[in-house]
N, C-alpha and C positions, 0 to 999 in steps of 0.2 A: 528235294526240299529235306530240310534236316529232322530230325528225330529228337524232341524237347520232353524233358522231365521238368514239371516245374512244382517245388518245393513251396509251400505256403501253411499259414495256419488256419487258413478260413476257405471252405469249400461250400457252393462251387463257385469257378472262378470265371468271370469274363475272359481274363488273359488267354484261358487255356483254347476259348472258344474261337476268339479271334485267329490265334496262331494255325489251329484247325482250317479257318476259312481263308486263312493265307497260302495254305497247301501244306502245310509243315504236320507231320505226326506229334501228336502231344499228349503226355499225360500229365494228371492232378496228384500229388501225393500230400500227405499230411505227415510224414515222418519221415527220417533219413531210413529208417529200414526198409519202407516201402520203394524209396528210389532206389536203394542199393538192391533190393529183388528187381524190379523192372530193369535196372541195369545188367544184372546177371542174366535176365531172360531175353531180352530186344536188344537191337544194335541202336543203342543209346549215342548222339552226337555232342550232345550239350545238357548240364543240367541249370535251369534258373532258379537262382534263389531268390525268395519274396522278400520285399523290404520289411514285412513284419515278422521273418523269421528271427529269432534269438541266437546270439554267437555263430554269425554267418560265418567267420573266421574258421571255426569249429568244423563246421560241415564242410566247407569247400575244403578242408585237408582230407576229409574221409571220403570225398567224391572221387580223388583220382583222375578226373576227366574234365574237358573243359568247361567252366561254370562262368554264369553270366550272374553277379551280383545286383539286384535293382534298389534304386535308391526310390524313395515314397513317391517322387512325380514321375516316374517312369510309367509310359504307354504303350499298348500292344504294338504301336506304330514303331516305338523307339526296338522294340524286342527284335519285331520283323527284319527292320533295318539292320540291325546286328547281327542279326542272324545270316542276311543276305551277304555280310562283309566278309563272316568267318567260313561261309559254306556257298561260293557263289553257284549258279546255274554250270551245271557240266555239259550241256549242249551250247553248241556255239549259235548265236543268232546269225541270221542270215541278213545282209543290207542287201 
């Protein structure tokens, strides 16, 4: 599963809890500096930028990683689906 950092302006977030329930490693950050710190210390696959973050284009340029920018209607299910498309399971399924 993917390791994800969620940048938001409000904490705690339900999204992080739901991502963790889906099996992803997830961190919640309130500032870009926190995101950059975690990205330096951990193996982060993607950064999710919340719809409430101002200047998402500027933030996205600073990340230098795969970023997902949420729209206000996005749900945890949408994020989990997108992560599954970007980072498919490595173990093959047996049929």
